[in-house]
PDB file of N, CA, C and O in Angstrom:
ATOM      1  N   MET A   1      83.966  83.594 141.998  1.00  0.00           N
ATOM      2  CA  MET A   1      83.959  85.026 141.702  1.00  0.00           C
ATOM      3  C   MET A   1      84.014  85.217 140.186  1.00  0.00           C
ATOM      4  O   MET A   1      84.669  84.458 139.471  1.00  0.00           O
ATOM      5  N   LEU A   2      83.330  86.217 139.728  1.00  0.00           N
ATOM      6  CA  LEU A   2      83.347  86.572 138.308  1.00  0.00           C
ATOM      7  C   LEU A   2      84.465  87.582 138.085  1.00  0.00           C
ATOM      8  O   LEU A   2      84.231  88.790 138.051  1.00  0.00           O
ATOM      9  N   LEU A   3      85.669  87.075 137.935  1.00  0.00           N
ATOM     10  CA  LEU A   3      86.856  87.933 137.893  1.00  0.00           C
ATOM     11  C   LEU A   3      86.821  89.000 136.802  1.00  0.00           C
ATOM     12  O   LEU A   3      87.118  90.157 137.101  1.00  0.00           O
ATOM     13  N   PRO A   4      86.474  88.678 135.554  1.00  0.00           N
ATOM     14  CA  PRO A   4      86.447  89.744 134.535  1.00  0.00           C
ATOM     15  C   PRO A   4      85.459  90.864 134.871  1.00  0.00           C
ATOM     16  O   PRO A   4      85.749  92.041 134.657  1.00  0.00           O
ATOM     17  N   LEU A   5      84.301  90.492 135.394  1.00  0.00           N
ATOM     18  CA  LEU A   5      83.308  91.501 135.771  1.00  0.00           C
ATOM     19  C   LEU A   5      83.807  92.338 136.943  1.00  0.00           C
ATOM     20  O   LEU A   5      83.611  93.553 136.966  1.00  0.00           O
ATOM     21  N   ALA A   6      84.449  91.697 137.914  1.00  0.00           N
ATOM     22  CA  ALA A   6      84.988  92.414 139.068  1.00  0.00           C
ATOM     23  C   ALA A   6      86.082  93.395 138.646  1.00  0.00           C
ATOM     24  O   ALA A   6      86.134  94.520 139.144  1.00  0.00           O
ATOM     25  N   VAL A   7      86.950  92.972 137.735  1.00  0.00           N
ATOM     26  CA  VAL A   7      88.025  93.853 137.242  1.00  0.00           C
ATOM     27  C   VAL A   7      87.430  95.040 136.489  1.00  0.00           C
ATOM     28  O   VAL A   7      87.840  96.182 136.698  1.00  0.00           O
ATOM     29  N   LEU A   8      86.462  94.768 135.610  1.00  0.00           N
ATOM     30  CA  LEU A   8      85.803  95.840 134.868  1.00  0.00           C
ATOM     31  C   LEU A   8      85.099  96.815 135.810  1.00  0.00           C
ATOM     32  O   LEU A   8      85.147  98.027 135.604  1.00  0.00           O
ATOM     33  N   ALA A   9      84.453  96.289 136.831  1.00  0.00           N
ATOM     34  CA  ALA A   9      83.784  97.150 137.814  1.00  0.00           C
ATOM     35  C   ALA A   9      84.817  98.020 138.539  1.00  0.00           C
ATOM     36  O   ALA A   9      84.583  99.209 138.753  1.00  0.00           O
ATOM     37  N   GLY A  10      85.944  97.437 138.911  1.00  0.00           N
ATOM     38  CA  GLY A  10      86.993  98.206 139.589  1.00  0.00           C
ATOM     39  C   GLY A  10      87.537  99.330 138.726  1.00  0.00           C
ATOM     40  O   GLY A  10      87.759 100.442 139.206  1.00  0.00           O
ATOM     41  N   ILE A  11      87.750  99.039 137.453  1.00  0.00           N
ATOM     42  CA  ILE A  11      88.229 100.070 136.524  1.00  0.00           C
ATOM     43  C   ILE A  11      87.187 101.183 136.384  1.00  0.00           C
ATOM     44  O   ILE A  11      87.528 102.366 136.364  1.00  0.00           O
ATOM     45  N   THR A  12      85.921 100.790 136.287  1.00  0.00           N
ATOM     46  CA  THR A  12      84.848 101.765 136.125  1.00  0.00           C
ATOM     47  C   THR A  12      84.648 102.600 137.378  1.00  0.00           C
ATOM     48  O   THR A  12      84.272 103.769 137.288  1.00  0.00           O
ATOM     49  N   ILE A  13      84.894 102.017 138.544  1.00  0.00           N
ATOM     50  CA  ILE A  13      84.813 102.781 139.800  1.00  0.00           C
ATOM     51  C   ILE A  13      85.814 103.933 139.759  1.00  0.00           C
ATOM     52  O   ILE A  13      85.468 105.080 140.044  1.00  0.00           O
ATOM     53  N   VAL A  14      87.041 103.618 139.406  1.00  0.00           N
ATOM     54  CA  VAL A  14      88.089 104.650 139.347  1.00  0.00           C
ATOM     55  C   VAL A  14      87.791 105.663 138.245  1.00  0.00           C
ATOM     56  O   VAL A  14      87.895 106.869 138.466  1.00  0.00           O
ATOM     57  N   TYR A  15      87.423 105.179 137.064  1.00  0.00           N
ATOM     58  CA  TYR A  15      87.131 106.066 135.938  1.00  0.00           C
ATOM     59  C   TYR A  15      85.987 107.034 136.270  1.00  0.00           C
ATOM     60  O   TYR A  15      86.107 108.241 136.062  1.00  0.00           O
ATOM     61  N   GLY A  16      84.885 106.495 136.784  1.00  0.00           N
ATOM     62  CA  GLY A  16      83.743 107.346 137.116  1.00  0.00           C
ATOM     63  C   GLY A  16      84.075 108.366 138.184  1.00  0.00           C
ATOM     64  O   GLY A  16      83.636 109.514 138.113  1.00  0.00           O
ATOM     65  N   SER A  17      84.847 107.951 139.171  1.00  0.00           N
ATOM     66  CA  SER A  17      85.223 108.866 140.253  1.00  0.00           C
ATOM     67  C   SER A  17      86.119 109.998 139.752  1.00  0.00           C
ATOM     68  O   SER A  17      85.906 111.165 140.082  1.00  0.00           O
ATOM     69  N   VAL A  18      87.119 109.639 138.955  1.00  0.00           N
ATOM     70  CA  VAL A  18      88.030 110.663 138.429  1.00  0.00           C
ATOM     71  C   VAL A  18      87.287 111.623 137.506  1.00  0.00           C
ATOM     72  O   VAL A  18      87.482 112.837 137.578  1.00  0.00           O
ATOM     73  N   ARG A  19      86.437 111.081 136.642  1.00  0.00           N
ATOM     74  CA  ARG A  19      85.663 111.946 135.741  1.00  0.00           C
ATOM     75  C   ARG A  19      84.725 112.851 136.522  1.00  0.00           C
ATOM     76  O   ARG A  19      84.544 114.013 136.160  1.00  0.00           O
ATOM     77  N   ALA A  20      84.121 112.333 137.594  1.00  0.00           N
ATOM     78  CA  ALA A  20      83.230 113.154 138.414  1.00  0.00           C
ATOM     79  C   ALA A  20      83.989 114.327 139.034  1.00  0.00           C
ATOM     80  O   ALA A  20      83.488 115.451 139.073  1.00  0.00           O
ATOM     81  N   LEU A  21      85.185 114.059 139.509  1.00  0.00           N
ATOM     82  CA  LEU A  21      85.972 115.113 140.153  1.00  0.00           C
ATOM     83  C   LEU A  21      86.410 116.202 139.177  1.00  0.00           C
ATOM     84  O   LEU A  21      86.675 117.333 139.585  1.00  0.00           O
ATOM     85  N   THR A  22      86.486 115.866 137.889  1.00  0.00           N
ATOM     86  CA  THR A  22      86.944 116.849 136.908  1.00  0.00           C
ATOM     87  C   THR A  22      85.804 117.632 136.266  1.00  0.00           C
ATOM     88  O   THR A  22      86.057 118.516 135.447  1.00  0.00           O
ATOM     89  N   GLN A  23      84.561 117.330 136.616  1.00  0.00           N
ATOM     90  CA  GLN A  23      83.416 117.991 136.000  1.00  0.00           C
ATOM     91  C   GLN A  23      83.026 119.242 136.780  1.00  0.00           C
ATOM     92  O   GLN A  23      82.955 119.217 138.009  1.00  0.00           O
ATOM     93  N   ASP A  24      82.777 120.324 136.073  1.00  0.00           N
ATOM     94  CA  ASP A  24      82.277 121.542 136.710  1.00  0.00           C
ATOM     95  C   ASP A  24      80.756 121.626 136.611  1.00  0.00           C
ATOM     96  O   ASP A  24      80.113 122.272 137.438  1.00  0.00           O
ATOM     97  N   ASP A  25      80.181 120.975 135.600  1.00  0.00           N
ATOM     98  CA  ASP A  25      78.724 120.949 135.459  1.00  0.00           C
ATOM     99  C   ASP A  25      78.152 120.051 136.563  1.00  0.00           C
ATOM    100  O   ASP A  25      78.550 118.894 136.695  1.00  0.00           O
ATOM    101  N   LEU A  26      77.230 120.585 137.344  1.00  0.00           N
ATOM    102  CA  LEU A  26      76.723 119.883 138.522  1.00  0.00           C
ATOM    103  C   LEU A  26      76.035 118.570 138.166  1.00  0.00           C
ATOM    104  O   LEU A  26      76.311 117.545 138.790  1.00  0.00           O
ATOM    105  N   LYS A  27      75.152 118.582 137.185  1.00  0.00           N
ATOM    106  CA  LYS A  27      74.442 117.356 136.827  1.00  0.00           C
ATOM    107  C   LYS A  27      75.369 116.327 136.187  1.00  0.00           C
ATOM    108  O   LYS A  27      75.193 115.126 136.391  1.00  0.00           O
ATOM    109  N   ARG A  28      76.330 116.772 135.434  1.00  0.00           N
ATOM    110  CA  ARG A  28      77.302 115.846 134.837  1.00  0.00           C
ATOM    111  C   ARG A  28      78.146 115.198 135.931  1.00  0.00           C
ATOM    112  O   ARG A  28      78.457 114.009 135.857  1.00  0.00           O
ATOM    113  N   ARG A  29      78.518 115.982 136.950  1.00  0.00           N
ATOM    114  CA  ARG A  29      79.276 115.423 138.075  1.00  0.00           C
ATOM    115  C   ARG A  29      78.455 114.352 138.790  1.00  0.00           C
ATOM    116  O   ARG A  29      78.975 113.296 139.150  1.00  0.00           O
ATOM    117  N   LEU A  30      77.185 114.633 138.989  1.00  0.00           N
ATOM    118  CA  LEU A  30      76.318 113.642 139.630  1.00  0.00           C
ATOM    119  C   LEU A  30      76.180 112.385 138.772  1.00  0.00           C
ATOM    120  O   LEU A  30      76.135 111.273 139.298  1.00  0.00           O
ATOM    121  N   ALA A  31      76.113 112.560 137.465  1.00  0.00           N
ATOM    122  CA  ALA A  31      75.980 111.411 136.564  1.00  0.00           C
ATOM    123  C   ALA A  31      77.216 110.517 136.615  1.00  0.00           C
ATOM    124  O   ALA A  31      77.090 109.296 136.700  1.00  0.00           O
ATOM    125  N   TYR A  32      78.403 111.108 136.564  1.00  0.00           N
ATOM    126  CA  TYR A  32      79.624 110.294 136.641  1.00  0.00           C
ATOM    127  C   TYR A  32      79.759 109.635 138.013  1.00  0.00           C
ATOM    128  O   TYR A  32      80.250 108.510 138.114  1.00  0.00           O
ATOM    129  N   SER A  33      79.335 110.314 139.046  1.00  0.00           N
ATOM    130  CA  SER A  33      79.337 109.718 140.370  1.00  0.00           C
ATOM    131  C   SER A  33      78.404 108.508 140.416  1.00  0.00           C
ATOM    132  O   SER A  33      78.708 107.504 141.061  1.00  0.00           O
ATOM    133  N   THR A  34      77.280 108.612 139.735  1.00  0.00           N
ATOM    134  CA  THR A  34      76.340 107.492 139.673  1.00  0.00           C
ATOM    135  C   THR A  34      76.964 106.300 138.963  1.00  0.00           C
ATOM    136  O   THR A  34      76.790 105.161 139.395  1.00  0.00           O
ATOM    137  N   VAL A  35      77.686 106.550 137.885  1.00  0.00           N
ATOM    138  CA  VAL A  35      78.376 105.468 137.172  1.00  0.00           C
ATOM    139  C   VAL A  35      79.325 104.747 138.124  1.00  0.00           C
ATOM    140  O   VAL A  35      79.368 103.517 138.153  1.00  0.00           O
ATOM    141  N   SER A  36      80.077 105.508 138.894  1.00  0.00           N
ATOM    142  CA  SER A  36      81.018 104.926 139.835  1.00  0.00           C
ATOM    143  C   SER A  36      80.290 104.109 140.914  1.00  0.00           C
ATOM    144  O   SER A  36      80.711 103.000 141.243  1.00  0.00           O
ATOM    145  N   GLN A  37      79.218 104.650 141.451  1.00  0.00           N
ATOM    146  CA  GLN A  37      78.496 103.961 142.507  1.00  0.00           C
ATOM    147  C   GLN A  37      77.813 102.687 142.015  1.00  0.00           C
ATOM    148  O   GLN A  37      77.782 101.684 142.729  1.00  0.00           O
ATOM    149  N   VAL A  38      77.271 102.722 140.810  1.00  0.00           N
ATOM    150  CA  VAL A  38      76.672 101.511 140.239  1.00  0.00           C
ATOM    151  C   VAL A  38      77.750 100.445 140.043  1.00  0.00           C
ATOM    152  O   VAL A  38      77.470  99.252 140.158  1.00  0.00           O
ATOM    153  N   SER A  39      78.958 100.862 139.753  1.00  0.00           N
ATOM    154  CA  SER A  39      80.061  99.912 139.611  1.00  0.00           C
ATOM    155  C   SER A  39      80.397  99.253 140.942  1.00  0.00           C
ATOM    156  O   SER A  39      80.772  98.081 140.972  1.00  0.00           O
ATOM    157  N   TYR A  40      80.268  99.989 142.042  1.00  0.00           N
ATOM    158  CA  TYR A  40      80.431  99.364 143.366  1.00  0.00           C
ATOM    159  C   TYR A  40      79.392  98.269 143.557  1.00  0.00           C
ATOM    160  O   TYR A  40      79.699  97.200 144.086  1.00  0.00           O
ATOM    161  N   ILE A  41      78.174  98.533 143.128  1.00  0.00           N
ATOM    162  CA  ILE A  41      77.094  97.553 143.254  1.00  0.00           C
ATOM    163  C   ILE A  41      77.407  96.318 142.419  1.00  0.00           C
ATOM    164  O   ILE A  41      77.242  95.192 142.888  1.00  0.00           O
ATOM    165  N   VAL A  42      77.857  96.525 141.184  1.00  0.00           N
ATOM    166  CA  VAL A  42      78.222  95.406 140.306  1.00  0.00           C
ATOM    167  C   VAL A  42      79.376  94.610 140.905  1.00  0.00           C
ATOM    168  O   VAL A  42      79.377  93.380 140.851  1.00  0.00           O
ATOM    169  N   LEU A  43      80.352  95.299 141.470  1.00  0.00           N
ATOM    170  CA  LEU A  43      81.475  94.608 142.100  1.00  0.00           C
ATOM    171  C   LEU A  43      80.990  93.718 143.241  1.00  0.00           C
ATOM    172  O   LEU A  43      81.447  92.583 143.381  1.00  0.00           O
ATOM    173  N   GLY A  44      80.080  94.222 144.044  1.00  0.00           N
ATOM    174  CA  GLY A  44      79.539  93.416 145.139  1.00  0.00           C
ATOM    175  C   GLY A  44      78.842  92.166 144.646  1.00  0.00           C
ATOM    176  O   GLY A  44      78.994  91.094 145.231  1.00  0.00           O
ATOM    177  N   VAL A  45      78.079  92.296 143.575  1.00  0.00           N
ATOM    178  CA  VAL A  45      77.397  91.129 143.006  1.00  0.00           C
ATOM    179  C   VAL A  45      78.412  90.168 142.394  1.00  0.00           C
ATOM    180  O   VAL A  45      78.248  88.952 142.493  1.00  0.00           O
ATOM    181  N   ALA A  46      79.451  90.696 141.767  1.00  0.00           N
ATOM    182  CA  ALA A  46      80.468  89.855 141.118  1.00  0.00           C
ATOM    183  C   ALA A  46      81.253  89.014 142.127  1.00  0.00           C
ATOM    184  O   ALA A  46      81.837  87.994 141.760  1.00  0.00           O
ATOM    185  N   LEU A  47      81.269  89.425 143.370  1.00  0.00           N
ATOM    186  CA  LEU A  47      81.989  88.651 144.386  1.00  0.00           C
ATOM    187  C   LEU A  47      81.254  87.361 144.752  1.00  0.00           C
ATOM    188  O   LEU A  47      81.838  86.462 145.356  1.00  0.00           O
ATOM    189  N   LEU A  48      79.979  87.272 144.387  1.00  0.00           N
ATOM    190  CA  LEU A  48      79.180  86.052 144.542  1.00  0.00           C
ATOM    191  C   LEU A  48      79.101  85.519 145.968  1.00  0.00           C
ATOM    192  O   LEU A  48      79.183  84.310 146.186  1.00  0.00           O
ATOM    193  N   SER A  49      78.944  86.404 146.927  1.00  0.00           N
ATOM    194  CA  SER A  49      78.695  85.939 148.282  1.00  0.00           C
ATOM    195  C   SER A  49      77.372  86.537 148.769  1.00  0.00           C
ATOM    196  O   SER A  49      76.904  87.549 148.248  1.00  0.00           O
ATOM    197  N   VAL A  50      76.798  85.909 149.748  1.00  0.00           N
ATOM    198  CA  VAL A  50      75.519  86.378 150.276  1.00  0.00           C
ATOM    199  C   VAL A  50      75.665  87.779 150.861  1.00  0.00           C
ATOM    200  O   VAL A  50      74.822  88.646 150.632  1.00  0.00           O
ATOM    201  N   VAL A  51      76.734  87.992 151.613  1.00  0.00           N
ATOM    202  CA  VAL A  51      76.942  89.283 152.259  1.00  0.00           C
ATOM    203  C   VAL A  51      77.157  90.389 151.223  1.00  0.00           C
ATOM    204  O   VAL A  51      76.572  91.466 151.339  1.00  0.00           O
ATOM    205  N   SER A  52      77.984  90.133 150.220  1.00  0.00           N
ATOM    206  CA  SER A  52      78.259  91.179 149.228  1.00  0.00           C
ATOM    207  C   SER A  52      77.034  91.464 148.368  1.00  0.00           C
ATOM    208  O   SER A  52      76.798  92.615 148.001  1.00  0.00           O
ATOM    209  N   THR A  53      76.262  90.452 148.043  1.00  0.00           N
ATOM    210  CA  THR A  53      75.044  90.674 147.261  1.00  0.00           C
ATOM    211  C   THR A  53      74.005  91.430 148.074  1.00  0.00           C
ATOM    212  O   THR A  53      73.342  92.323 147.548  1.00  0.00           O
ATOM    213  N   THR A  54      73.855  91.088 149.336  1.00  0.00           N
ATOM    214  CA  THR A  54      72.927  91.814 150.218  1.00  0.00           C
ATOM    215  C   THR A  54      73.355  93.271 150.354  1.00  0.00           C
ATOM    216  O   THR A  54      72.523  94.176 150.296  1.00  0.00           O
ATOM    217  N   ALA A  55      74.639  93.493 150.535  1.00  0.00           N
ATOM    218  CA  ALA A  55      75.144  94.864 150.640  1.00  0.00           C
ATOM    219  C   ALA A  55      74.931  95.622 149.331  1.00  0.00           C
ATOM    220  O   ALA A  55      74.638  96.818 149.349  1.00  0.00           O
ATOM    221  N   SER A  56      75.075  94.944 148.209  1.00  0.00           N
ATOM    222  CA  SER A  56      74.861  95.588 146.911  1.00  0.00           C
ATOM    223  C   SER A  56      73.411  96.029 146.740  1.00  0.00           C
ATOM    224  O   SER A  56      73.146  97.121 146.238  1.00  0.00           O
ATOM    225  N   VAL A  57      72.481  95.188 147.152  1.00  0.00           N
ATOM    226  CA  VAL A  57      71.059  95.549 147.062  1.00  0.00           C
ATOM    227  C   VAL A  57      70.756  96.726 147.979  1.00  0.00           C
ATOM    228  O   VAL A  57      70.040  97.649 147.588  1.00  0.00           O
ATOM    229  N   ALA A  58      71.292  96.702 149.192  1.00  0.00           N
ATOM    230  CA  ALA A  58      71.088  97.828 150.110  1.00  0.00           C
ATOM    231  C   ALA A  58      71.698  99.108 149.539  1.00  0.00           C
ATOM    232  O   ALA A  58      71.090 100.175 149.621  1.00  0.00           O
ATOM    233  N   HIS A  59      72.882  99.006 148.966  1.00  0.00           N
ATOM    234  CA  HIS A  59      73.539 100.172 148.372  1.00  0.00           C
ATOM    235  C   HIS A  59      72.741 100.690 147.182  1.00  0.00           C
ATOM    236  O   HIS A  59      72.652 101.901 146.979  1.00  0.00           O
ATOM    237  N   LEU A  60      72.162  99.795 146.398  1.00  0.00           N
ATOM    238  CA  LEU A  60      71.333 100.185 145.266  1.00  0.00           C
ATOM    239  C   LEU A  60      70.145 101.025 145.712  1.00  0.00           C
ATOM    240  O   LEU A  60      69.845 102.058 145.114  1.00  0.00           O
ATOM    241  N   VAL A  61      69.476 100.578 146.758  1.00  0.00           N
ATOM    242  CA  VAL A  61      68.312 101.323 147.273  1.00  0.00           C
ATOM    243  C   VAL A  61      68.742 102.682 147.812  1.00  0.00           C
ATOM    244  O   VAL A  61      68.145 103.702 147.470  1.00  0.00           O
ATOM    245  N   HIS A  62      69.755 102.701 148.635  1.00  0.00           N
ATOM    246  CA  HIS A  62      70.212 103.959 149.236  1.00  0.00           C
ATOM    247  C   HIS A  62      70.769 104.914 148.186  1.00  0.00           C
ATOM    248  O   HIS A  62      70.513 106.117 148.243  1.00  0.00           O
ATOM    249  N   GLN A  63      71.521 104.391 147.236  1.00  0.00           N
ATOM    250  CA  GLN A  63      72.085 105.219 146.170  1.00  0.00           C
ATOM    251  C   GLN A  63      70.973 105.844 145.341  1.00  0.00           C
ATOM    252  O   GLN A  63      71.035 107.022 144.988  1.00  0.00           O
ATOM    253  N   GLY A  64      69.961 105.051 145.035  1.00  0.00           N
ATOM    254  CA  GLY A  64      68.837 105.566 144.251  1.00  0.00           C
ATOM    255  C   GLY A  64      68.124 106.703 144.961  1.00  0.00           C
ATOM    256  O   GLY A  64      67.833 107.734 144.355  1.00  0.00           O
ATOM    257  N   LEU A  65      67.845 106.520 146.233  1.00  0.00           N
ATOM    258  CA  LEU A  65      67.157 107.566 147.006  1.00  0.00           C
ATOM    259  C   LEU A  65      68.014 108.824 147.142  1.00  0.00           C
ATOM    260  O   LEU A  65      67.525 109.943 146.984  1.00  0.00           O
ATOM    261  N   MET A  66      69.285 108.626 147.435  1.00  0.00           N
ATOM    262  CA  MET A  66      70.174 109.764 147.635  1.00  0.00           C
ATOM    263  C   MET A  66      70.417 110.527 146.343  1.00  0.00           C
ATOM    264  O   MET A  66      70.387 111.757 146.327  1.00  0.00           O
ATOM    265  N   LYS A  67      70.657 109.796 145.256  1.00  0.00           N
ATOM    266  CA  LYS A  67      71.016 110.463 144.006  1.00  0.00           C
ATOM    267  C   LYS A  67      69.828 111.195 143.393  1.00  0.00           C
ATOM    268  O   LYS A  67      69.998 112.269 142.817  1.00  0.00           O
ATOM    269  N   ILE A  68      68.622 110.628 143.508  1.00  0.00           N
ATOM    270  CA  ILE A  68      67.462 111.336 142.967  1.00  0.00           C
ATOM    271  C   ILE A  68      67.230 112.621 143.752  1.00  0.00           C
ATOM    272  O   ILE A  68      66.810 113.629 143.183  1.00  0.00           O
ATOM    273  N   THR A  69      67.497 112.594 145.041  1.00  0.00           N
ATOM    274  CA  THR A  69      67.386 113.806 145.850  1.00  0.00           C
ATOM    275  C   THR A  69      68.416 114.842 145.416  1.00  0.00           C
ATOM    276  O   THR A  69      68.097 116.027 145.323  1.00  0.00           O
ATOM    277  N   LEU A  70      69.638 114.412 145.151  1.00  0.00           N
ATOM    278  CA  LEU A  70      70.670 115.340 144.692  1.00  0.00           C
ATOM    279  C   LEU A  70      70.343 115.930 143.325  1.00  0.00           C
ATOM    280  O   LEU A  70      70.589 117.111 143.083  1.00  0.00           O
ATOM    281  N   PHE A  71      69.790 115.113 142.431  1.00  0.00           N
ATOM    282  CA  PHE A  71      69.396 115.636 141.119  1.00  0.00           C
ATOM    283  C   PHE A  71      68.250 116.642 141.266  1.00  0.00           C
ATOM    284  O   PHE A  71      68.221 117.649 140.557  1.00  0.00           O
ATOM    285  N   PHE A  72      67.313 116.382 142.171  1.00  0.00           N
ATOM    286  CA  PHE A  72      66.243 117.352 142.429  1.00  0.00           C
ATOM    287  C   PHE A  72      66.830 118.664 142.960  1.00  0.00           C
ATOM    288  O   PHE A  72      66.407 119.746 142.552  1.00  0.00           O
ATOM    289  N   CYS A  73      67.798 118.565 143.865  1.00  0.00           N
ATOM    290  CA  CYS A  73      68.445 119.773 144.405  1.00  0.00           C
ATOM    291  C   CYS A  73      69.188 120.529 143.304  1.00  0.00           C
ATOM    292  O   CYS A  73      69.135 121.758 143.246  1.00  0.00           O
ATOM    293  N   ALA A  74      69.877 119.795 142.436  1.00  0.00           N
ATOM    294  CA  ALA A  74      70.582 120.445 141.321  1.00  0.00           C
ATOM    295  C   ALA A  74      69.589 121.153 140.408  1.00  0.00           C
ATOM    296  O   ALA A  74      69.852 122.261 139.942  1.00  0.00           O
ATOM    297  N   GLY A  75      68.457 120.519 140.155  1.00  0.00           N
ATOM    298  CA  GLY A  75      67.421 121.140 139.339  1.00  0.00           C
ATOM    299  C   GLY A  75      66.840 122.374 140.000  1.00  0.00           C
ATOM    300  O   GLY A  75      66.569 123.371 139.330  1.00  0.00           O
ATOM    301  N   ALA A  76      66.647 122.313 141.311  1.00  0.00           N
ATOM    302  CA  ALA A  76      66.117 123.469 142.039  1.00  0.00           C
ATOM    303  C   ALA A  76      67.102 124.636 141.996  1.00  0.00           C
ATOM    304  O   ALA A  76      66.697 125.785 141.818  1.00  0.00           O
ATOM    305  N   LEU A  77      68.382 124.347 142.156  1.00  0.00           N
ATOM    306  CA  LEU A  77      69.396 125.403 142.066  1.00  0.00           C
ATOM    307  C   LEU A  77      69.436 126.008 140.664  1.00  0.00           C
ATOM    308  O   LEU A  77      69.613 127.216 140.505  1.00  0.00           O
ATOM    309  N   ALA A  78      69.272 125.163 139.657  1.00  0.00           N
ATOM    310  CA  ALA A  78      69.293 125.651 138.278  1.00  0.00           C
ATOM    311  C   ALA A  78      68.078 126.535 137.996  1.00  0.00           C
ATOM    312  O   ALA A  78      68.204 127.577 137.353  1.00  0.00           O
ATOM    313  N   GLU A  79      66.920 126.128 138.468  1.00  0.00           N
ATOM    314  CA  GLU A  79      65.696 126.877 138.179  1.00  0.00           C
ATOM    315  C   GLU A  79      65.559 128.150 139.015  1.00  0.00           C
ATOM    316  O   GLU A  79      65.166 129.195 138.495  1.00  0.00           O
ATOM    317  N   THR A  80      65.880 128.065 140.301  1.00  0.00           N
ATOM    318  CA  THR A  80      65.660 129.218 141.179  1.00  0.00           C
ATOM    319  C   THR A  80      66.797 130.233 141.144  1.00  0.00           C
ATOM    320  O   THR A  80      66.556 131.439 141.190  1.00  0.00           O
ATOM    321  N   LEU A  81      68.038 129.748 141.063  1.00  0.00           N
ATOM    322  CA  LEU A  81      69.186 130.655 141.125  1.00  0.00           C
ATOM    323  C   LEU A  81      69.970 130.724 139.814  1.00  0.00           C
ATOM    324  O   LEU A  81      70.887 131.535 139.682  1.00  0.00           O
ATOM    325  N   GLY A  82      69.617 129.884 138.855  1.00  0.00           N
ATOM    326  CA  GLY A  82      70.333 129.877 137.582  1.00  0.00           C
ATOM    327  C   GLY A  82      71.736 129.301 137.678  1.00  0.00           C
ATOM    328  O   GLY A  82      72.600 129.620 136.862  1.00  0.00           O
ATOM    329  N   LEU A  83      71.963 128.457 138.669  1.00  0.00           N
ATOM    330  CA  LEU A  83      73.293 127.874 138.879  1.00  0.00           C
ATOM    331  C   LEU A  83      73.361 126.488 138.252  1.00  0.00           C
ATOM    332  O   LEU A  83      72.520 125.632 138.529  1.00  0.00           O
ATOM    333  N   HIS A  84      74.360 126.271 137.410  1.00  0.00           N
ATOM    334  CA  HIS A  84      74.523 124.983 136.738  1.00  0.00           C
ATOM    335  C   HIS A  84      75.903 124.383 136.969  1.00  0.00           C
ATOM    336  O   HIS A  84      76.144 123.231 136.607  1.00  0.00           O
ATOM    337  N   ARG A  85      76.800 125.137 137.557  1.00  0.00           N
ATOM    338  CA  ARG A  85      78.177 124.680 137.717  1.00  0.00           C
ATOM    339  C   ARG A  85      78.560 124.623 139.194  1.00  0.00           C
ATOM    340  O   ARG A  85      78.075 125.407 140.010  1.00  0.00           O
ATOM    341  N   VAL A  86      79.431 123.689 139.513  1.00  0.00           N
ATOM    342  CA  VAL A  86      79.927 123.550 140.878  1.00  0.00           C
ATOM    343  C   VAL A  86      80.670 124.817 141.284  1.00  0.00           C
ATOM    344  O   VAL A  86      80.588 125.246 142.435  1.00  0.00           O
ATOM    345  N   SER A  87      81.389 125.412 140.348  1.00  0.00           N
ATOM    346  CA  SER A  87      82.162 126.615 140.650  1.00  0.00           C
ATOM    347  C   SER A  87      81.278 127.830 140.973  1.00  0.00           C
ATOM    348  O   SER A  87      81.778 128.830 141.487  1.00  0.00           O
ATOM    349  N   GLU A  88      80.002 127.757 140.685  1.00  0.00           N
ATOM    350  CA  GLU A  88      79.077 128.847 140.977  1.00  0.00           C
ATOM    351  C   GLU A  88      78.395 128.708 142.340  1.00  0.00           C
ATOM    352  O   GLU A  88      77.618 129.578 142.732  1.00  0.00           O
ATOM    353  N   LEU A  89      78.672 127.648 143.048  1.00  0.00           N
ATOM    354  CA  LEU A  89      77.953 127.347 144.290  1.00  0.00           C
ATOM    355  C   LEU A  89      78.476 128.096 145.512  1.00  0.00           C
ATOM    356  O   LEU A  89      77.827 128.081 146.558  1.00  0.00           O
ATOM    357  N   ARG A  90      79.608 128.738 145.410  1.00  0.00           N
ATOM    358  CA  ARG A  90      80.178 129.444 146.553  1.00  0.00           C
ATOM    359  C   ARG A  90      79.193 130.481 147.064  1.00  0.00           C
ATOM    360  O   ARG A  90      78.729 131.328 146.302  1.00  0.00           O
ATOM    361  N   GLY A  91      78.873 130.419 148.342  1.00  0.00           N
ATOM    362  CA  GLY A  91      77.976 131.382 148.964  1.00  0.00           C
ATOM    363  C   GLY A  91      76.504 131.036 148.899  1.00  0.00           C
ATOM    364  O   GLY A  91      75.682 131.759 149.462  1.00  0.00           O
ATOM    365  N   VAL A  92      76.148 129.956 148.230  1.00  0.00           N
ATOM    366  CA  VAL A  92      74.735 129.587 148.115  1.00  0.00           C
ATOM    367  C   VAL A  92      74.146 129.289 149.488  1.00  0.00           C
ATOM    368  O   VAL A  92      72.997 129.642 149.755  1.00  0.00           O
ATOM    369  N   GLY A  93      74.910 128.649 150.356  1.00  0.00           N
ATOM    370  CA  GLY A  93      74.433 128.325 151.702  1.00  0.00           C
ATOM    371  C   GLY A  93      74.837 129.376 152.711  1.00  0.00           C
ATOM    372  O   GLY A  93      74.949 129.065 153.897  1.00  0.00           O
ATOM    373  N   GLY A  94      75.061 130.604 152.290  1.00  0.00           N
ATOM    374  CA  GLY A  94      75.552 131.659 153.162  1.00  0.00           C
ATOM    375  C   GLY A  94      74.642 131.983 154.323  1.00  0.00           C
ATOM    376  O   GLY A  94      75.111 132.480 155.347  1.00  0.00           O
ATOM    377  N   GLY A  95      73.353 131.716 154.197  1.00  0.00           N
ATOM    378  CA  GLY A  95      72.416 132.002 155.278  1.00  0.00           C
ATOM    379  C   GLY A  95      72.493 130.994 156.395  1.00  0.00           C
ATOM    380  O   GLY A  95      71.964 131.238 157.479  1.00  0.00           O
ATOM    381  N   CYS A  96      73.138 129.866 156.162  1.00  0.00           N
ATOM    382  CA  CYS A  96      73.244 128.810 157.177  1.00  0.00           C
ATOM    383  C   CYS A  96      74.459 129.067 158.069  1.00  0.00           C
ATOM    384  O   CYS A  96      75.561 129.307 157.576  1.00  0.00           O
ATOM    385  N   ARG A  97      74.251 129.016 159.352  1.00  0.00           N
ATOM    386  CA  ARG A  97      75.386 129.219 160.282  1.00  0.00           C
ATOM    387  C   ARG A  97      75.384 128.195 161.355  1.00  0.00           C
ATOM    388  O   ARG A  97      76.257 128.208 162.222  1.00  0.00           O
TER     389      ARG A  97
END
C-alpha cells in the first residue's frame, strides 16, 4: 500500500467534503465535491489491489458522467432562471409532485 498517498487522499476526502458543504455557490459546491470524489479514486488506487483499482476505474467513469450532467444542470439553471446559489433553489422543482 502507498501509505502517504492513502493518508493524503483521506485528508483530501474530508477537506473537499467539508468545503463542499459550506459553499453556497452551486458550481463551486460541485467543484469541491469533485475534489473529494477524485480523492476516493486515488485512495482506491493507493490500496494497490485488483478490486480497489477496478472499483476506482468504475467510480472514475461514473463520477465523470454524473458530474458533467450536474454541471450542465447548474448551467441551465443559471442561464434560464438566473440561479447561481444553492440557497436560491427553493421552489425550483415546485411543479413536480
